[in-house]
C-alpha positions as CSV (number, residue, x, y, z in Angstrom):
1,M,-9.8,248.9,80.4
2,A,-12.6,247.2,78.0
3,R,-14.7,249.1,76.7
4,I,-17.9,246.8,76.0
5,K,-21.1,247.8,73.8
6,V,-23.4,245.0,73.2
7,N,-27.5,244.3,74.1
8,M,-28.6,242.5,76.8
9,D,-31.7,241.7,75.3
10,E,-30.2,239.6,72.2
11,I,-27.9,237.4,73.7
12,P,-29.2,234.2,75.1
13,D,-29.2,233.7,78.8
14,F,-26.6,230.6,80.0
15,V,-29.2,226.7,79.0
16,S,-27.9,224.1,81.2
17,M,-27.8,220.8,79.8
18,T,-31.0,218.5,80.4
19,P,-30.1,215.6,82.7
20,G,-29.7,211.8,81.1
21,R,-27.2,210.4,79.0
22,V,-25.4,213.0,76.7
23,R,-23.4,212.2,73.7
24,A,-20.7,215.2,73.7
25,K,-17.0,215.7,72.3
26,L,-14.8,217.1,74.0
27,I,-13.6,221.0,73.0
28,E,-11.2,221.9,75.9
29,C,-9.2,220.4,78.4
30,N,-7.0,223.4,80.6
31,E,-4.6,222.8,83.9
32,D,-6.6,225.1,86.6
33,V,-6.7,225.8,89.8
34,S,-9.5,224.3,92.5
35,Q,-11.3,226.4,95.2
36,Q,-9.0,224.9,97.7
37,G,-6.0,225.3,95.8
38,N,-5.4,222.1,94.3
39,D,-4.5,221.9,90.3
40,M,-6.7,219.9,88.6
41,L,-7.8,219.3,84.8
42,V,-11.2,221.3,83.4
43,W,-12.9,219.1,81.0
44,K,-15.3,221.2,78.0
45,W,-17.7,219.0,76.4
46,E,-20.3,220.3,73.9
47,G,-23.4,218.0,73.4
48,V,-23.5,216.7,69.6
49,E,-27.4,215.3,69.7
50,G,-30.9,215.3,70.4
51,E,-31.9,219.1,72.7
52,N,-28.7,219.0,74.2
53,E,-27.0,219.8,70.6
54,G,-24.5,223.5,71.0
55,R,-25.3,223.0,74.6
56,T,-21.5,222.8,77.0
57,I,-20.9,221.8,80.3
58,N,-17.9,221.3,82.4
59,S,-16.5,217.9,84.1
60,Y,-13.6,218.5,86.8
61,T,-10.7,215.6,87.7
62,S,-8.6,216.6,90.4
63,L,-5.2,216.0,89.7
64,L,-3.9,215.2,93.9
65,D,-2.5,211.7,93.9
66,E,-5.1,210.0,96.3
67,A,-8.3,211.9,93.8
68,L,-7.1,210.8,90.3
69,G,-10.3,208.5,90.3
70,G,-12.1,210.9,88.7
71,L,-9.3,211.1,85.3
72,K,-8.9,207.6,85.1
73,I,-12.9,207.5,84.6
74,H,-12.1,210.6,82.1
75,L,-9.2,208.5,80.0
76,K,-11.2,205.1,80.4
77,A,-14.2,207.1,78.9
78,L,-12.1,208.1,75.5
79,G,-10.4,205.1,75.0
80,F,-6.4,204.8,77.1
81,S,-6.2,202.0,79.5
82,G,-2.2,201.2,80.9
83,D,0.3,204.1,81.2
84,V,-0.7,207.1,79.0
85,N,1.4,210.1,78.2
86,I,-0.9,212.4,76.2
87,D,-1.7,216.0,74.7
88,T,-5.1,216.5,75.2
89,R,-5.5,219.0,72.2
90,K,-5.1,216.2,69.9
91,Y,-8.4,214.1,71.2
92,H,-10.7,217.5,70.6
93,G,-13.4,216.0,69.2
94,K,-13.7,213.0,70.6
95,T,-16.6,211.7,71.8
96,A,-18.5,209.8,75.4
97,I,-21.0,209.8,77.2
98,L,-22.1,212.1,79.8
99,I,-23.8,211.2,82.6
100,V,-25.8,214.9,83.5
101,V,-27.3,215.3,86.9
102,S,-29.5,217.8,87.9
103,R,-27.8,219.8,91.0
104,K,-28.9,222.6,93.6
105,Y,-26.1,225.0,94.5
106,R,-26.2,228.7,95.9
107,D,-25.8,231.6,93.4
108,R,-22.2,232.9,94.5
109,D,-24.0,236.9,93.9
110,T,-26.8,236.6,95.3
111,G,-26.7,233.6,97.3
112,E,-29.7,232.3,95.9
113,E,-30.8,228.6,95.7
114,R,-30.2,228.0,92.3
115,E,-31.0,224.6,89.7
116,G,-28.3,223.8,86.9
117,S,-26.5,220.6,85.8
118,S,-23.2,218.9,86.2
119,V,-21.8,215.9,85.0
120,A,-21.9,213.1,87.3
121,N,-19.9,209.7,85.0
122,V,-18.3,210.3,81.7
123,L,-18.6,206.7,79.9
124,P,-17.3,205.2,76.4
125,D,-19.0,206.3,74.2
126,S,-19.5,203.0,71.7
127,K,-19.9,205.3,68.4
128,A,-16.9,206.3,68.1
129,P,-14.5,204.9,66.3
130,A,-11.4,203.6,69.3
131,V,-8.0,205.4,70.3
132,K,-5.4,203.6,67.9
133,S,-1.7,203.2,69.7
134,K,1.0,201.1,69.3
135,I,-0.3,198.7,72.1
136,G,-3.5,198.6,69.3
137,T,-7.3,199.5,69.6
138,K,-8.4,200.4,73.6
139,V,-11.7,200.6,73.6
140,Q,-13.4,197.1,74.2
141,T,-16.5,196.2,73.7
142,S,-19.2,193.3,75.4
143,D,-21.0,191.1,73.6
144,D,-24.3,193.2,73.2
145,G,-21.6,196.3,72.0
146,I,-22.0,198.1,75.4
147,P,-18.6,199.6,75.9
148,Y,-16.1,198.6,79.8
């Protein structure tokens, strides 16, 4: 049993991220199980600039063999390619560009339709230093400085 003593009026409501391109840093990445019972990763990001600074959002990647595209997108955004064998804790603080979109969802408790935000895509951050490995630099940029 936990004893809780708080003034609910002093606790801010959850504020979702404003849709658009958001520069964010990775603050956690944990293994979890989806509502369907499938293994996945939950990536927790924190906005580092503008009106989204300090706000957090999660993105999710399936670990099913036939659904690894989302994982690949996340790893590419962090600067990886080819064979990857990493501990994600070493990359906490690394930044990426999140494409945040507005979405409607049904509140689990009330059944009401609400508006929230979710991560539609994760892109490399051209301002972030490249990840170095034995193979060399992992992030490449085109002539105009946009990472690919």
